[in-house]
matplotlib code that plots the C-alpha trace (Angstrom):
import matplotlib.pyplot as plt

x = [21.9, 21.9, 22.4, 25.5, 26.9, 26.5, 28.3, 31.1, 31.5, 31.5, 34.2, 36.3, 35.9, 37.3, 34.0, 33.6, 30.4, 29.2, 29.2, 27.2, 24.7, 24.3, 23.8, 21.1, 19.4, 19.5, 17.9, 15.1, 14.5, 14.2, 11.9, 9.7, 9.5, 8.6, 5.9, 4.5, 4.4, 2.7, 0.1, -0.8, -1.4, -2.9, -6.6, -7.6, -10.8, -12.1, -15.1, -17.4, -19.5, -21.6, -21.7, -21.1, -23.0, -26.2, -28.6, -28.2, -25.1, -22.9, -24.0, -21.6, -20.1, -16.9, -14.7, -12.0, -9.5, -8.5, -10.4, -12.7, -12.1, -14.7, -13.5, -16.9, -15.4, -12.7, -15.0, -17.3, -14.4, -13.3, -16.9, -18.1, -16.1]
y = [9.6, 9.2, 12.9, 12.8, 9.8, 11.5, 14.5, 12.4, 10.5, 13.8, 15.2, 12.0, 12.3, 15.9, 17.6, 20.2, 19.7, 23.1, 22.4, 19.2, 21.2, 23.9, 21.3, 19.6, 22.9, 23.7, 20.4, 20.8, 24.4, 23.0, 20.2, 22.7, 24.8, 21.8, 20.9, 24.5, 24.7, 21.2, 22.1, 25.2, 23.0, 19.9, 19.2, 16.6, 14.8, 12.6, 10.6, 9.1, 6.5, 5.7, 3.5, -0.2, -1.3, 0.1, -2.3, -2.5, -0.3, -3.1, -5.2, -8.2, -8.2, -10.1, -11.1, -8.6, -9.1, -5.4, -3.0, -0.6, 3.2, 5.8, 9.0, 10.7, 13.2, 14.2, 14.4, 16.7, 19.1, 19.4, 19.7, 20.7, 23.7]
z = [1.3, -2.5, -3.0, -0.6, -2.5, -5.8, -4.6, -3.1, -6.5, -8.4, -6.1, -6.5, -10.3, -10.1, -10.7, -7.9, -5.8, -6.5, -10.2, -9.6, -7.4, -10.2, -12.9, -10.8, -10.1, -13.8, -14.6, -12.0, -13.4, -17.0, -15.9, -14.1, -17.3, -19.3, -16.8, -16.9, -20.8, -21.0, -18.4, -20.4, -23.5, -22.1, -21.3, -18.6, -18.5, -15.8, -16.7, -14.0, -15.5, -12.4, -9.4, -10.3, -7.2, -8.5, -10.0, -13.7, -13.9, -15.2, -18.2, -17.9, -14.3, -14.0, -11.0, -10.6, -7.8, -7.8, -5.7, -7.5, -7.2, -8.0, -9.6, -8.9, -6.5, -8.9, -11.8, -9.8, -8.7, -12.4, -13.6, -17.0, -18.4]

ax = plt.figure().add_subplot(projection="3d")
ax.plot(x, y, z, "-o")
ax.set_aspect("equal")
plt.show()
């Protein structure tokens, strides 16, 4: 719906819809190129520090209302390289 509204606004403003579509496609292609270049330069690390439920794993436990998420599976898939 938002796409259609944008096209209608562009047509009303005198910009042909085809021009808007080409500009949008060019921006998407540019963004994809930026992502590809960034991925080739970046390094990602996921550190799994252990299971907080194990005895002695946490030095000073606190009350945290947020749920705990373990990144163990992700760290194992990435593994040491």
